C-alpha positions as CSV (number, residue, x, y, z in Angstrom):
1,M,-9.1,-15.2,-28.0
2,F,-8.3,-17.9,-25.4
3,A,-11.1,-20.1,-24.3
4,T,-11.9,-20.6,-20.6
5,N,-12.8,-23.6,-18.6
6,D,-15.2,-22.6,-15.8
7,E,-14.8,-24.3,-12.5
8,P,-17.7,-23.5,-10.2
9,I,-17.3,-22.2,-6.7
10,I,-18.7,-24.8,-4.3
11,L,-21.0,-23.4,-1.6
12,N,-22.9,-25.5,0.9
13,N,-26.5,-24.2,0.4
14,E,-28.7,-21.5,-0.8
15,F,-28.2,-19.5,2.4
16,E,-24.4,-19.5,1.8
17,K,-24.9,-18.5,-1.8
18,Q,-27.0,-15.5,-0.8
19,K,-24.5,-14.6,1.9
20,H,-21.8,-14.8,-0.7
21,V,-23.6,-12.4,-3.0
22,N,-24.4,-9.9,-0.2
23,A,-20.8,-10.0,1.0
24,K,-19.6,-9.1,-2.5
25,K,-21.9,-6.1,-2.6
26,K,-20.9,-4.8,0.8
27,L,-17.2,-5.2,0.1
28,T,-17.3,-2.8,-2.8
29,S,-17.5,0.2,-0.4
30,H,-15.0,2.9,-1.2
31,G,-13.9,2.9,2.5
32,F,-12.4,-0.5,2.2
33,Y,-9.8,0.5,-0.4
34,F,-6.7,2.6,-0.7
35,N,-6.1,4.9,-3.6
36,R,-3.9,3.4,-6.2
37,E,-1.9,6.5,-6.9
38,L,-1.4,7.5,-3.3
39,S,-0.3,3.9,-2.5
40,L,2.3,4.2,-5.2
41,I,3.5,7.5,-3.6
42,E,3.8,5.7,-0.3
43,F,6.1,3.2,-2.1
44,Q,8.2,6.2,-3.2
45,R,8.4,7.4,0.4
46,R,9.8,3.9,1.4
47,V,12.3,4.1,-1.4
48,L,13.5,7.5,-0.1
49,S,13.8,6.1,3.4
50,E,16.6,3.9,2.1
51,A,18.5,7.1,1.1
52,E,18.3,8.2,4.8
53,D,19.6,4.8,6.0
54,K,23.2,5.4,6.9
55,R,23.9,1.7,7.0
56,H,24.0,1.9,3.2
57,P,27.3,3.1,1.6
58,L,27.2,6.7,0.5
59,L,26.8,6.2,-3.2
60,E,24.1,3.7,-2.7
61,R,22.2,6.3,-0.7
62,L,22.6,8.7,-3.6
63,K,21.3,5.9,-5.9
64,F,18.0,5.7,-3.9
65,C,17.6,9.5,-4.3
66,C,18.0,9.0,-8.1
67,I,15.7,6.1,-8.2
68,L,13.0,8.2,-6.5
69,S,13.4,10.9,-9.2
70,S,13.3,8.2,-11.9
71,N,10.2,6.6,-10.4
72,L,8.4,9.9,-10.1
73,D,9.2,10.8,-13.7
74,E,7.4,7.6,-14.8
75,F,4.6,8.4,-12.3
76,F,4.0,11.8,-13.9
77,M,4.4,10.6,-17.5
78,I,1.8,7.8,-17.0
79,R,-0.4,8.1,-13.9
80,V,-0.6,11.9,-13.6
81,A,-0.9,12.2,-17.4
82,G,-3.8,9.7,-17.3
83,L,-5.6,11.7,-14.6
84,K,-5.1,14.9,-16.5
85,S,-6.5,13.3,-19.6
86,Q,-9.6,12.3,-17.7
87,V,-10.1,15.8,-16.4
88,A,-9.6,17.3,-19.9
89,G,-12.1,14.9,-21.3
90,D,-14.7,15.5,-18.5
91,V,-14.4,11.8,-17.6
92,V,-15.6,11.3,-14.0
93,E,-14.2,7.9,-13.2
94,L,-13.9,7.4,-9.4
95,S,-10.9,5.7,-8.0
96,Y,-11.0,2.6,-5.7
97,D,-11.5,4.9,-2.8
98,G,-14.1,7.1,-4.5
99,M,-11.9,10.1,-5.4
100,T,-12.5,12.1,-8.6
101,P,-9.5,12.7,-11.0
102,E,-9.4,16.4,-9.8
103,K,-9.2,15.4,-6.2
104,Q,-6.6,12.8,-6.8
105,L,-4.4,15.4,-8.6
106,K,-4.7,17.7,-5.7
107,E,-3.9,15.0,-3.2
108,I,-0.9,13.8,-5.3
109,R,0.7,17.2,-5.1
110,K,0.0,17.5,-1.4
111,Q,1.7,14.2,-0.8
112,L,4.7,14.8,-3.1
113,I,5.8,18.2,-1.9
114,P,7.1,16.9,1.5
115,I,8.7,13.9,-0.3
116,Y,10.6,16.3,-2.6
117,K,11.6,18.5,0.4
118,N,12.9,15.5,2.3
119,Q,14.9,14.4,-0.8
120,E,16.5,17.9,-0.9
121,T,17.3,17.8,2.7
122,I,19.0,14.4,2.4
123,L,21.0,15.5,-0.6
124,N,22.0,19.0,0.6
125,E,22.6,18.3,4.2
126,Q,23.8,14.7,4.2
127,I,24.9,13.2,0.9
128,F,26.6,16.1,-0.8
129,P,28.6,17.1,2.3
130,E,29.6,13.5,2.8
131,L,30.7,13.2,-0.8
132,E,33.2,16.0,-0.2
133,K,34.5,14.2,2.9
134,N,35.1,11.3,0.5
135,D,37.0,13.3,-2.1
136,I,34.1,14.0,-4.5
137,Y,33.8,17.7,-5.0
138,F,31.3,19.8,-7.0
139,H,32.9,23.1,-7.9
140,R,31.5,26.4,-9.0
141,I,33.3,28.0,-12.0
142,E,34.2,31.0,-9.9
143,N,36.1,28.8,-7.4
144,L,38.5,27.3,-9.9
145,N,42.1,28.5,-10.2
146,D,43.4,30.0,-13.4
147,D,44.7,26.7,-14.9
148,E,41.4,24.9,-14.1
149,Y,39.4,27.8,-15.5
150,A,41.4,27.6,-18.7
151,F,40.8,23.8,-18.9
152,V,37.0,24.2,-18.5
153,E,37.0,27.1,-21.1
154,N,38.8,24.9,-23.6
155,F,36.5,22.0,-22.9
156,F,33.5,24.2,-23.5
157,S,35.0,25.4,-26.8
158,D,36.0,22.0,-28.1
159,E,33.4,19.6,-26.6
160,I,30.3,21.5,-25.8
161,L,29.9,24.6,-28.0
162,P,29.6,22.8,-31.4
163,L,26.6,20.8,-30.0
164,L,24.6,23.8,-28.6
165,T,21.7,25.5,-30.4
166,P,20.5,28.7,-28.7
167,L,16.8,29.4,-29.3
168,S,15.5,32.9,-28.8
169,L,12.0,33.8,-28.0
170,G,10.3,36.6,-30.0
171,P,7.7,37.5,-32.6
172,A,9.5,35.5,-35.3
173,N,10.6,32.7,-33.0
174,P,7.8,30.9,-31.1
175,F,8.4,29.0,-27.9
176,P,10.7,26.1,-28.7
177,R,9.7,22.4,-28.6
178,L,11.4,20.9,-25.6
179,I,12.3,17.3,-25.4
180,N,10.7,15.3,-22.6
181,R,12.9,15.1,-19.5
182,S,15.7,17.1,-21.1
183,L,17.7,19.7,-19.0
184,N,17.1,23.2,-20.3
185,I,18.6,26.6,-19.4
186,A,16.5,29.8,-19.7
187,F,18.6,33.0,-20.2
188,L,17.5,36.6,-19.6
189,L,19.4,38.8,-22.0
190,N,19.8,42.5,-22.3
191,E,20.7,43.9,-25.7
192,I,23.8,46.1,-25.5
193,N,22.8,49.1,-27.5
194,E,23.2,52.8,-26.7
195,D,19.9,53.7,-28.1
196,V,17.7,51.0,-26.6
197,S,17.7,48.7,-23.6
198,E,15.5,45.7,-24.2
199,N,15.4,42.4,-22.4
200,H,15.1,39.1,-24.3
201,I,14.5,35.4,-23.4
202,A,16.5,32.6,-24.9
203,F,16.8,28.9,-24.3
204,I,19.5,26.2,-24.6
205,Q,18.6,22.5,-24.4
206,V,21.5,20.6,-22.9
207,P,22.2,17.8,-25.4
208,S,21.7,14.3,-23.8
209,V,24.9,13.1,-25.6
210,L,27.0,15.3,-23.3
211,T,28.2,14.1,-19.9
212,R,26.6,15.8,-17.0
213,F,30.0,15.9,-15.2
214,V,33.0,17.8,-16.4
215,K,36.0,16.4,-14.5
216,I,38.7,18.8,-13.5
217,P,42.2,17.3,-13.6
218,R,43.8,17.3,-10.2
219,E,46.3,14.9,-8.7
220,T,43.9,13.6,-6.0
221,G,40.2,13.4,-5.6
222,N,37.3,13.6,-8.0
223,H,36.7,17.3,-8.9
224,I,33.5,18.0,-11.0
225,V,31.8,20.9,-12.5
226,L,28.2,20.4,-13.7
227,I,27.8,20.9,-17.4
228,E,25.0,23.5,-16.9
229,H,27.4,25.6,-14.9
230,V,29.9,25.4,-17.7
231,I,27.4,26.5,-20.3
232,K,26.1,29.3,-18.1
233,A,29.7,30.5,-17.5
234,F,30.6,30.8,-21.2
235,A,27.3,31.4,-22.8
236,E,28.2,35.0,-23.9
237,V,29.9,33.3,-26.8
238,L,26.4,32.1,-27.9
239,F,24.8,35.6,-27.5
240,P,27.2,38.2,-28.9
241,G,25.8,41.7,-28.4
242,F,23.9,40.8,-25.3
243,E,24.5,40.9,-21.6
244,I,23.4,37.8,-19.7
245,L,21.4,39.0,-16.7
246,M,20.2,35.6,-15.5
247,A,20.3,31.9,-16.3
248,N,18.0,29.3,-14.7
249,T,17.6,25.6,-15.3
250,F,14.3,24.0,-15.9
251,R,12.8,20.7,-17.1
252,V,9.5,19.5,-18.6
253,T,7.8,16.2,-18.2
254,R,5.4,15.1,-20.9
255,D,2.5,12.6,-21.2
256,A,4.4,9.5,-22.3
257,D,1.8,6.8,-22.5
258,I,1.6,5.3,-26.0
259,E,-1.8,4.8,-27.6
260,I,-1.9,2.7,-30.7
261,A,-4.9,2.0,-32.8
262,E,-3.7,-1.5,-33.6
263,D,-6.5,-2.3,-36.0
264,E,-5.6,0.7,-38.1
265,A,-1.8,0.4,-37.8
266,D,-0.5,-1.4,-40.9
267,D,3.0,-1.5,-39.6
268,L,3.2,-1.8,-35.8
269,L,6.9,-1.0,-35.8
270,S,6.4,2.3,-37.7
271,E,3.4,3.2,-35.5
272,I,5.3,2.7,-32.3
273,A,8.3,4.5,-33.6
274,E,6.0,7.5,-34.4
275,Q,4.5,7.3,-30.9
276,I,7.9,7.4,-29.3
277,R,8.7,10.5,-31.3
278,L,5.5,12.1,-30.1
279,R,6.3,11.1,-26.5
280,N,9.5,13.1,-26.7
281,W,8.2,16.1,-28.6
282,G,4.5,16.5,-29.1
283,K,2.7,15.2,-26.0
284,A,1.2,17.5,-23.5
285,V,3.3,18.8,-20.6
286,V,2.2,17.4,-17.2
287,R,5.0,18.8,-15.0
288,L,7.5,21.7,-15.0
289,E,10.5,21.6,-12.7
290,V,12.4,24.8,-12.0
291,N,15.3,25.7,-9.8
292,S,14.6,27.7,-6.7
293,K,16.3,30.8,-8.0
294,M,14.0,31.2,-11.1
295,P,12.1,34.5,-10.8
296,D,8.3,34.3,-10.8
297,Y,7.9,36.2,-14.1
298,L,10.0,33.7,-15.9
299,A,8.2,30.8,-14.3
300,N,4.9,32.4,-15.4
301,L,6.2,32.8,-18.9
302,L,7.0,29.1,-19.0
303,M,3.6,28.1,-17.6
304,K,1.8,30.2,-20.2
305,A,3.9,28.8,-23.1
306,L,3.5,25.2,-21.9
307,D,-0.2,25.6,-21.1
308,I,0.0,24.4,-17.5
309,E,-1.2,25.5,-14.1
310,P,0.8,26.6,-11.0
311,S,-0.1,23.3,-9.4
312,D,2.0,21.6,-12.2
313,V,5.1,23.4,-11.2
314,Y,7.6,22.0,-8.7
315,V,10.5,24.1,-7.4
316,H,13.7,22.3,-6.4
317,S,16.7,23.4,-4.4
318,R,18.9,20.7,-5.8
319,P,20.2,19.8,-9.3
320,L,17.5,19.0,-11.8
321,N,17.6,15.8,-13.9
322,L,18.9,14.0,-10.8
323,V,18.9,10.6,-12.6
324,D,22.1,11.7,-14.3
325,F,23.8,11.4,-10.9
326,M,23.6,7.7,-11.2
327,D,26.8,8.0,-13.3
328,L,28.6,8.6,-10.1
329,I,28.0,4.9,-9.3
330,K,30.3,4.1,-12.2
331,F,33.3,5.9,-10.5
332,D,35.9,3.6,-9.1
333,L,35.0,4.3,-5.5
334,R,34.4,0.8,-4.1
335,H,34.4,1.9,-0.5
336,L,31.3,4.0,-1.2
337,K,29.3,1.2,-2.8
338,D,27.8,-2.1,-1.9
339,I,30.3,-4.9,-1.6
340,P,30.2,-6.9,-4.9
341,F,28.7,-10.3,-4.6
342,A,29.1,-13.6,-6.5
343,S,25.9,-15.5,-7.4
344,R,25.7,-19.2,-6.6
345,K,26.3,-21.4,-9.6
346,I,23.7,-24.2,-10.0
347,P,25.3,-27.6,-9.1
348,E,23.2,-29.5,-11.5
349,F,24.5,-27.3,-14.4
350,M,28.1,-27.6,-13.5
351,S,28.8,-31.2,-14.6
352,E,31.1,-31.7,-17.5
353,E,29.7,-35.2,-18.0
354,I,26.1,-34.4,-18.7
355,S,24.5,-31.5,-20.6
356,I,22.2,-29.0,-19.1
357,F,19.4,-30.7,-20.9
358,D,20.1,-34.1,-19.3
359,A,20.2,-32.3,-16.0
360,I,16.8,-30.8,-16.5
361,K,15.4,-34.1,-17.8
362,N,16.6,-35.8,-14.6
363,Q,14.7,-33.3,-12.4
364,D,12.9,-29.9,-12.2
365,I,15.4,-27.2,-11.2
366,M,14.6,-23.8,-9.6
367,V,16.7,-20.7,-9.5
368,H,16.4,-17.6,-7.3
369,H,18.0,-14.6,-8.9
370,P,20.2,-12.6,-8.2
371,F,21.4,-15.0,-5.5
372,D,21.5,-17.8,-8.1
373,T,23.5,-17.0,-11.3
374,F,21.6,-15.9,-14.4
375,S,24.6,-16.3,-16.8
376,N,25.3,-19.9,-15.8
377,S,21.6,-21.0,-15.7
378,T,19.1,-19.1,-17.9
379,L,21.7,-17.8,-20.4
380,K,23.6,-21.1,-20.4
381,F,20.3,-22.9,-21.2
382,I,19.9,-20.7,-24.3
383,T,23.6,-20.7,-25.4
384,Q,23.9,-24.4,-25.1
385,A,20.9,-24.8,-27.3
386,V,22.6,-22.5,-29.9
387,N,25.6,-24.9,-30.2
388,D,23.8,-28.2,-29.7
389,P,23.3,-30.0,-33.1
390,D,20.3,-31.9,-31.7
391,V,18.4,-28.7,-30.9
392,L,16.0,-27.9,-33.7
393,A,14.0,-24.9,-32.5
394,I,14.0,-22.1,-29.9
395,K,10.9,-20.1,-29.0
396,I,11.0,-17.3,-26.5
397,T,9.0,-14.3,-25.2
398,L,11.0,-11.1,-24.9
399,Y,9.6,-8.2,-22.8
400,R,12.7,-6.3,-21.5
401,T,16.1,-7.5,-22.5
402,G,18.0,-4.2,-22.5
403,M,20.7,-3.3,-25.0
404,N,23.7,-5.4,-25.8
405,S,21.8,-8.5,-24.6
406,D,23.7,-11.8,-24.5
407,V,20.3,-13.5,-24.9
408,V,19.5,-11.6,-28.1
409,A,23.1,-12.3,-29.4
410,A,22.6,-16.0,-28.8
411,L,19.3,-16.1,-30.6
412,K,20.8,-14.3,-33.6
413,K,23.6,-16.9,-33.7
414,A,21.1,-19.7,-33.5
415,A,19.1,-18.3,-36.4
416,E,22.3,-17.9,-38.4
417,N,23.2,-21.5,-37.6
418,G,20.0,-22.6,-39.2
419,K,17.9,-23.3,-36.2
420,L,14.2,-22.4,-36.1
421,V,14.1,-19.3,-33.9
422,T,10.8,-17.7,-33.0
423,A,11.0,-14.6,-30.8
424,F,7.8,-13.0,-29.5
425,V,8.8,-9.4,-28.9
426,E,6.5,-7.1,-26.9
427,L,7.0,-3.8,-28.6
428,K,4.7,-2.1,-26.1
429,A,7.0,-2.7,-23.1
430,R,6.8,0.7,-21.6
431,F,9.9,2.9,-22.0
432,D,11.7,-0.1,-23.7
433,E,9.9,0.3,-27.0
434,E,12.8,1.9,-28.9
435,K,15.3,-0.7,-27.7
436,N,13.0,-3.5,-28.6
437,I,12.5,-2.2,-32.1
438,I,16.3,-2.0,-32.6
439,W,17.1,-5.6,-31.6
440,A,13.9,-7.0,-33.1
441,K,15.0,-5.8,-36.5
442,E,18.5,-7.4,-35.8
443,L,16.8,-10.7,-35.1
444,E,14.8,-10.5,-38.3
445,H,17.9,-9.8,-40.3
446,A,19.6,-12.8,-38.7
447,G,16.8,-15.0,-39.9
448,A,14.7,-15.3,-36.8
449,H,10.9,-15.3,-37.0
450,V,9.8,-12.3,-35.0
451,V,6.2,-11.8,-33.9
452,Y,5.3,-8.3,-32.6
453,G,2.1,-8.6,-30.6
454,V,-1.3,-10.0,-29.8
455,P,-3.9,-7.3,-30.7
456,G,-5.4,-5.7,-27.7
457,L,-3.0,-7.4,-25.2
458,K,0.5,-6.9,-23.9
459,T,2.5,-10.1,-23.6
460,H,4.2,-10.2,-20.2
461,C,4.7,-14.0,-19.6
462,K,8.3,-15.2,-19.4
463,I,8.9,-18.5,-21.2
464,A,11.7,-20.0,-23.3
465,M,11.0,-23.3,-25.1
466,I,13.7,-25.5,-26.7
467,V,12.8,-28.4,-28.9
468,R,15.6,-31.0,-29.1
469,R,16.0,-34.4,-30.7
470,D,16.5,-36.8,-27.7
471,Q,17.0,-40.5,-28.2
472,G,15.4,-40.4,-31.6
473,K,12.3,-38.4,-30.4
474,L,11.5,-34.7,-30.1
475,K,11.8,-33.5,-26.5
476,T,10.8,-30.1,-25.2
477,F,12.7,-28.2,-22.5
478,L,11.2,-25.2,-20.8
479,H,12.3,-22.2,-18.7
480,L,9.4,-20.4,-17.0
481,S,10.1,-17.3,-14.9
482,T,8.7,-14.4,-13.0
483,G,11.4,-12.1,-14.5
484,N,12.7,-10.9,-17.9
485,Y,15.5,-12.3,-20.0
486,N,17.7,-9.4,-19.0
487,Q,21.2,-10.0,-17.7
488,I,21.4,-6.6,-16.1
489,T,18.2,-6.7,-14.1
490,A,18.9,-10.3,-13.2
491,R,21.6,-8.8,-10.9
492,L,19.3,-6.1,-9.5
493,Y,15.9,-7.7,-9.3
494,T,14.8,-10.8,-7.3
495,D,13.1,-13.4,-9.5
496,V,12.3,-17.1,-9.5
497,G,12.7,-19.4,-12.5
498,L,11.8,-23.0,-13.2
499,F,13.6,-25.4,-15.6
500,T,11.5,-28.4,-16.6
501,A,11.2,-31.2,-19.2
502,N,7.6,-32.0,-18.0
503,D,5.8,-33.2,-21.1
504,E,2.4,-31.9,-19.9
505,F,3.9,-28.5,-19.4
506,A,5.5,-28.8,-22.9
507,K,2.0,-29.3,-24.5
508,D,0.7,-26.2,-22.8
509,A,3.7,-24.2,-23.9
510,T,3.2,-25.3,-27.5
511,H,-0.4,-24.1,-27.4
512,L,0.7,-20.9,-25.8
513,F,3.2,-20.1,-28.5
514,N,0.7,-21.0,-31.2
515,F,-1.7,-18.5,-29.7
516,L,1.0,-15.8,-29.6
517,T,2.0,-16.4,-33.2
518,A,-1.3,-17.3,-34.8
519,Y,-4.0,-16.4,-32.4
520,S,-5.0,-20.1,-32.3
521,Y,-8.1,-21.2,-30.3
522,H,-7.3,-23.6,-27.5
523,K,-9.4,-24.6,-24.5
524,D,-7.9,-27.6,-22.8
525,W,-4.9,-26.4,-20.7
526,N,-3.2,-29.1,-18.6
527,H,-1.2,-27.2,-16.0
528,L,-0.3,-23.7,-17.0
529,I,-2.8,-21.0,-15.8
530,L,-2.9,-18.2,-18.2
531,A,-4.3,-14.6,-18.4
532,P,-6.5,-13.5,-19.8
533,V,-7.8,-17.1,-20.2
534,D,-8.7,-18.1,-16.7
535,M,-6.1,-16.8,-14.3
536,K,-8.5,-14.4,-12.6
537,R,-11.1,-17.1,-12.3
538,K,-8.6,-19.6,-10.9
539,I,-7.3,-17.1,-8.3
540,L,-10.8,-16.4,-7.1
541,Y,-11.5,-20.1,-7.0
542,F,-8.4,-20.8,-4.9
543,I,-9.4,-18.1,-2.5
544,D,-13.0,-19.4,-2.2
545,R,-11.6,-22.9,-1.8
546,E,-9.7,-21.8,1.3
547,I,-12.9,-20.4,2.7
548,E,-14.7,-23.6,2.0
549,K,-12.0,-25.8,3.6
550,H,-11.4,-23.6,6.6
551,S,-12.1,-25.0,10.1
552,E,-10.6,-24.5,13.6
553,A,-9.1,-28.0,13.4
554,N,-7.7,-27.4,9.9
555,P,-7.3,-23.6,9.4
556,S,-6.8,-22.3,5.9
557,F,-3.9,-20.1,5.0
558,I,-2.9,-17.9,2.0
559,F,0.7,-16.7,1.7
560,A,1.6,-14.6,-1.4
561,K,4.4,-12.4,-2.6
562,M,3.9,-9.9,-5.5
563,N,4.7,-6.4,-6.7
564,S,1.3,-4.9,-6.4
565,I,-2.3,-5.8,-5.6
566,A,-5.1,-3.7,-7.1
567,H,-7.9,-5.8,-8.5
568,R,-11.6,-5.1,-7.8
569,E,-12.6,-8.8,-7.6
570,V,-9.5,-10.4,-6.0
571,I,-9.4,-7.9,-3.1
572,P,-13.1,-8.5,-2.1
573,A,-12.4,-12.2,-2.3
574,L,-9.6,-11.9,0.2
575,Y,-11.8,-9.8,2.4
576,R,-14.4,-12.6,2.4
577,A,-11.6,-15.1,3.2
578,S,-10.5,-12.9,6.1
579,Q,-14.1,-12.7,7.4
580,A,-14.3,-16.5,7.3
581,G,-11.2,-16.7,9.5
582,V,-8.6,-17.5,6.8
583,K,-5.2,-16.2,7.8
584,I,-3.6,-14.2,4.9
585,Q,0.0,-13.0,4.7
586,L,0.9,-10.8,1.8
587,L,4.4,-9.5,0.8
588,V,3.5,-6.6,-1.5
589,R,6.5,-4.5,-2.5
590,G,4.6,-1.6,-4.1
591,I,0.9,-0.7,-4.6
592,S,-1.7,-2.1,-2.3
593,C,-5.3,-1.0,-2.7
594,L,-6.3,-3.7,-0.1
595,K,-6.7,-2.1,3.3
596,P,-5.6,-4.5,6.1
597,G,-6.8,-4.5,9.7
598,I,-10.4,-3.4,9.1
599,P,-12.4,-4.9,12.0
600,G,-14.7,-7.6,10.8
601,V,-13.4,-7.3,7.2
602,S,-9.6,-7.6,6.9
603,D,-8.4,-8.2,10.5
604,N,-6.9,-11.6,9.4
605,I,-4.8,-9.9,6.7
606,E,-1.3,-8.6,7.2
607,I,0.7,-6.9,4.4
608,R,4.4,-6.3,4.5
609,S,6.7,-4.6,2.0
610,V,10.5,-5.3,1.7
611,I,12.6,-2.5,0.3
612,G,16.3,-3.1,0.1
613,R,19.4,-3.5,-2.1
614,F,17.5,-5.5,-4.7
615,L,14.1,-4.8,-6.2
616,E,11.7,-7.5,-5.1
617,H,10.1,-8.7,-8.3
618,S,9.2,-12.4,-7.8
619,R,5.6,-13.5,-7.6
620,I,5.0,-16.6,-5.4
621,F,1.6,-17.9,-4.3
622,Y,0.8,-20.5,-1.6
623,F,-2.6,-22.0,-0.8
624,R,-2.9,-24.5,2.1
625,N,-5.9,-26.2,0.3
626,G,-6.9,-28.3,3.4
627,G,-3.4,-29.6,3.8
628,D,-2.8,-30.6,0.1
629,E,-0.6,-27.5,-0.3
630,E,-0.3,-25.8,-3.7
631,F,2.6,-23.5,-4.8
632,Y,2.7,-21.3,-7.9
633,I,5.2,-18.8,-9.4
634,S,3.9,-16.2,-11.8
635,S,4.7,-13.3,-14.1
636,A,1.5,-11.6,-13.0
637,D,0.6,-9.4,-10.1
638,W,-3.0,-9.3,-8.8
639,M,-3.9,-6.2,-10.8
640,S,-6.5,-5.6,-13.4
641,R,-3.9,-4.9,-16.1
642,N,-2.2,-8.3,-15.5
643,L,-5.3,-10.4,-15.2
644,N,-7.4,-8.8,-17.8
645,R,-5.2,-7.1,-20.4
646,R,-2.0,-9.1,-20.6
647,V,-0.9,-12.5,-21.6
648,E,0.5,-13.9,-18.3
649,S,1.5,-17.3,-16.9
650,M,1.1,-18.9,-13.5
651,I,3.0,-22.1,-13.1
652,P,2.3,-24.8,-10.5
653,I,5.2,-26.3,-8.7
654,Y,4.9,-30.0,-8.0
655,D,8.3,-31.2,-6.8
656,P,8.4,-31.4,-3.0
657,T,12.0,-30.1,-2.8
658,L,11.1,-27.0,-4.9
659,K,7.9,-26.5,-2.8
660,S,10.2,-26.5,0.2
661,Q,12.4,-23.9,-1.4
662,L,9.5,-21.6,-2.1
663,W,8.2,-22.0,1.4
664,Q,11.6,-21.0,2.7
665,I,11.7,-17.9,0.5
666,L,8.3,-16.7,1.7
667,N,9.1,-17.3,5.4
668,I,12.6,-15.7,5.2
669,Y,11.1,-12.5,3.8
670,W,8.4,-12.6,6.4
671,K,11.1,-12.9,9.1
672,D,12.8,-9.7,7.9
673,N,13.0,-7.1,10.7
674,C,15.4,-4.7,9.0
675,K,14.1,-3.9,5.6
676,S,10.4,-4.8,6.1
677,W,7.5,-2.3,6.4
678,V,4.0,-3.2,7.8
679,L,1.0,-1.6,6.0
680,N,-1.3,0.1,8.5
681,T,-5.1,0.5,8.2
682,D,-4.7,4.3,7.6
683,G,-2.4,3.7,4.5
684,T,0.9,4.6,6.2
685,Y,3.7,2.1,6.7
686,T,5.6,1.3,9.9
687,K,9.1,0.0,9.6
688,L,9.8,-3.2,11.5
689,A,12.7,-3.2,13.9
690,P,14.2,-6.0,16.1
691,Q,12.2,-6.4,19.3
692,D,13.7,-7.2,22.7
693,G,15.8,-10.3,22.4
694,E,15.6,-10.4,18.6
695,S,18.6,-10.2,16.4
696,P,18.5,-8.0,13.3
697,F,17.6,-10.0,10.2
698,S,17.5,-9.0,6.6
699,A,16.1,-11.4,4.1
700,Q,18.3,-10.2,1.2
701,E,21.4,-10.3,3.3
702,Y,20.5,-13.8,4.4
703,F,20.3,-15.0,0.8
704,L,23.5,-13.2,0.0
705,G,25.1,-15.0,2.9
706,Q,23.9,-18.3,1.5
707,T,25.8,-17.6,-1.7
708,K,29.0,-16.9,0.2
709,Q,28.7,-20.2,2.0
710,S,28.4,-22.0,-1.3
711,K,31.7,-23.4,-2.6
712,L,30.4,-23.1,-6.2
713,F,31.2,-19.5,-7.0
């Protein structure tokens, strides 16, 4: 394990030390914290509000409805599943705010029901009617003309029927194993027999390889029949001798967290592949979604077979598996989508006279994605290394790259070209495990050295290291980032990255990779702050330093941007800073267990959340430090999992120009009065709006505007 280098907190005297200890005890009160799960649900509520915002193009509003459903799928598979496991195991572990697992589950359902109802209202009363006004029609089979009916019937026979497997329920046929998050249809059948009239239940699982949308050929418009309606309409072919009395869709969500006994797993790849199989098939069901027309007796049958309670059932009056509707975004309907944007190309990387490595050697360079290009910065950094004869080695951490990754393709080519390629692949990247296994094997086959994990930790830091022969000596070039090496999410998420040839950074990076590949023991870190080494201690030290240096003449200030804050030591430290008079501004997109505005505790803390076109993913930290200002970018949020159970990096920014850029980013987001929400002391959020005399201002739109003004498209 990493070694740590303790740096004591400086306190003036024994009285101050005792006061410090007492404050710590007092600030652990449950009343000072928000519930983690309910805070995450509040984030989902803000996501859904974007679907209500008519300033968004229509398909973008639909996209936010789909994102909500996708987010809640993950919420049930991980968070709800975890709480249910605690209940089943009689584990009474209280949440930050003192709730038992049982109470949290009840409150989660109470909070989610109105969110789901609002989603239905938005879809059924706003988005779907508006889609029809824009030539996107969802038809019922009975409304098709004869030619269209014949087309759909032929489509069913040729493209759907061969892939369907009806499963009957009976003494010889136990309840079928249903794939996690698959769309299913339950049929009530009546046997056509003169001597007996008996009802039967059968199921069809809609294959994921089939398109959800069957397009009807018409000269104008986009005319669609949902695949479940097609299957229902022609299902008598599957059940000869039976009359179909009823057909209802339903969907199950299973516990999807992967638990791996790493010490006992001889082959981590095989173990994770097996756990993925169990995730889809064998894990306990944590939610059943049914359509509103399903009769109670059928819902009860499903509950009994799946071993769930009525509180686990959610009834929807809108299509199930809503995530499939993201495919509508792919339709060529530009007037219903966000205006495409061109990212700014990096001037320092555009020269034909000097290489990207010479540019980085001349100065540290920062990029802000997606407003700054990924392909002509981060990807170019790696692809130039592939083709540069002076480059000897490439080392990189890969968490989420997606499929068909240009980064992975470049690394494969580099290995094939004889360069030393070391890729640290985090196989436990949640829901990307299967993809990571596929391309990790491809890298190995190309000759790259692939390392699969540090036991007991998840590697989440983002670093690429290139070793190049430069003027007869080895020179190391680094890219350090808040985001993944993923060309798709680089267009959807906001992240910050640093290119540097700083030799001191290079030494730290070398030791970091040695730890990742060989678990080497190192204690003298120059500049990089790493978790689980000493990042938590450093953050606490920085906060206490602001307390120590605070005065009326020289007030302290902490300004931070992150995805979530939920750490049982960091939050009390911020409370102590607030009590000491330190001003604290936090941009927290998602979860906040910190409760702002508590009189005498957190009244100097304000928290805002920006929700917009792009997912705010960058982590930026500022500490005034008595006027000797410090800036950091990081892969880590201020959460227990990041600071205690992951390998993370926090990178100091020294260049005054880059500090100025980070300061601008923080302040531009704080200025937002269109897409920004303020967290209230009761846990609700209030959306900011322009006040009298103020002009509307969106941070993301501002940064997009900056790219348009650039001549370097």
